N, C-alpha and C positions, 0 to 999 in steps of 0.2 A: 780923589776920593772913589774908594772901592765900591763895586756894585754889591748891592744888598744880595745876602744869600736866597735862594729859591725856599718857599714855605714847603715842607713837606706834604706830598699829597696826602690822602686819606689813607691811601695804604700803605704808606710810608709811616704813620703818626706812631710815635711809642705805643699808645693805648691799644690799636690795632692788632701791632706786633704782638704787645702782652695777649691778647685775647687768643690770637692765632696760636701762640705756644702754650696758652692754657688749655685750648681745645685740643692740639697733638698729645701734650699729655694726657689728658683723660681717654683720647682714642685708644692711645698704648697702655693705660692701664686696664681699659675694658678688654682690649685685645689678651693680654695676659692673662686676665681674670677667666676668660673663655677659655683661653687653653690649659689652665690649672684646673677648671671644673671638667675639660674633657680628658685629663688626665686622670683624674679621679674616676671618672666613670669607665674609663676604659681599664685601669688596672683592678675594680672593683668587678667588673660584670663581662669585659673579654670585648673583642672587637666586634663582634657580632650584635652585641647589644648596645653598643656606642653608636647613636644616631644623633642628628642634630637637636631632633625632640627630647632624647634623654639629658643631653648637655643643657639645652635651655632649662629644663626643669632644674637640673642640680645646681644652676646659679641663679634662678629665679627671673630669666627674662622670657621674651618671647622668640620664636623661632624666627622671627621676621627680623629680628636686630641682629641674630647671629649671622644671617646672609649679608649683611653691611659690612662683615670681616672675613667673611668663609662661604664662598659659594657652594660648597659640597662637603660632604663628610670626607671625602677623600684629601681634598684640600684642609681641612681641619687636623686630620691624622699626619699629612707629610710635614704639617708645620710644627706638629710635637716631636716628631723624629728628627728634623732638619734641626730645632733647636737645640736636641742634648747631641748630636753630630758637629756642629758648629762649636759649640763651646768645648767640645774636647779637642776637636782639629786647632783651634784658637792654641789650648795649653800645650798641647803637643808641638806645634810650630814654636811658640815661644822658649820650649826647653830645648829643642832641638838647635836651634839660632843660637844657644849659649853652650853647646857642647865644644870639645875639645878636638875630637877625632870623629870618626865613624864610629868606631865603639861606643865611645860616650854617646853619639846621638841614636844610637840601637837602644842602649840603655835607656834613654830618656822617652823614648817611644813607648817601650814596655813600662815603665814607671807611670809615666802620665795617663797611660790609657787604664792602667789600673786604679791609680789615685782618683781618676774621674768618676769611674763607675763602681767602685766597689763601696763606699760609703752609700750610694744609690743604687742599689742593684737592680730596683723597678725600672730606673731610667733605663738602665742597660737592656734588659728585658724589650722595653719599649723599642729602642733603638735599634737593635740588632735581632729579636727574634719573633717580632709579632708576625712576620709573615709566613714564619714557620706554622705558628698556631692558628692562622686565621684561614677560613676556609677559602677553596680555592674560587678565585674572581670578586672576594669581597672588598679587595683593596684595589686602588688603580692608580698609578703615576703616570705622567703624561712625559714628554720628551723634555719641557721645558722645567718639570721639578727635576729630570734627573740630571740637566744641565746646572743646576745649583748644587745639587750632591757633587757632582763629579770633582769640581776645585777643591774641594775638602780633603782629597787625596794629596792633592798638591802639597797643601798645608800639613799634612801628617810626614810625607815619606820624602819631599824634595830636598831638604836640607841634609838628612841624613845619606840620601842617595850622590848627592854631590860631594860629600866629603868623602865616602865609600870610593868614590869613582877618580878622585885625584888622588887618593892614597892608592888605589888600585894601577894607577899609571906607573908609581916608584917600585911597587912590589904587589904581586897577587895576593889577596886573601888566602887564609889557611882552606876555607869552605869552595874557595872558586866560585862564587854564586854573584851572579850580576846582581849590583848594588840597589837598583829600585827593588828587586825580589826580595834582596835580603832585608829590606827595611819591612817592606809588606810582609815577612814572615816572623819578623819581630813583634809586629801588629797582630797578626793570627795567634801566636802564642798567649800573648796578653788578653785576647779575647777568648781563646781557649780556658785559660785559667777562671775567667769571670764567669763563663759558660761552666763549668763545672762547680765553680763557687755556690753559685745561684741554685744548682741540682741539690747538692746535698745540705745546704742551708736553710732548704724548702722545708727538707724532712729532718730539721734538727740532729744532723749529722756533720758537724762541720770538718773541713779539710784537715789533716794532720800537720800542717805546716801554716805557717803565719803569711799575710800578703806579702810583708817585707822580706821574709825568707825565700818565698816564690820570685818575687821579683828580683832579686839578687842572684837567685840561681839561673834565671832567664837569661838577666844581665851579663853574666860570666860566660854563659854557652856564646851568645852572641858576639861577646866581645873576642872571644877566644876565636871563633870562626873569621872574623872580620880582619885578625891580626896575622903577622907573617909565620 
């Protein structure tokens, strides 16, 4: 006769598990509501006017409630920036991982960077330009936060750099640029395009070329540079 199965402890019961899951969902939803509210305040009023008080008023909660999720304004702003950069890095990584060769991976970096931010140029400004428009000393990130950001670079550049390095062993690229630097330059080209796009569109004077024309132009330049 087999031994009876032990009864689940209270912490293991389905009811408790379901309650824990619902609580976690509520926490995640509340956190996202705070981040979205902070984004609205930041884009509407700028960094100096974005305080925990102003965010609390925006979403209709107490300042104490914000402290449960974010201990400071800097922590809140960091999560906004990190979320945009992380989503972008994941998209680039997925595309470069499917690339046929180094040149195709460089094309993917340009394409995915533009596609990630061109429809949401405000998110691009938030992720890349907030530091330039903030007054000195108004934003502080600590080393732990930088350690979270740095691995995103590998997601963006590692696959392309690896392909280019392997191809370089067989024949040097036409540009003779170090592989990871080449990947970074493709990224900078896309960031520069988005910066210009944001500048001219904000004064209702759009670029003469479409996003796809610019992506294709950059891609061909980098594919040619990586080729023999």
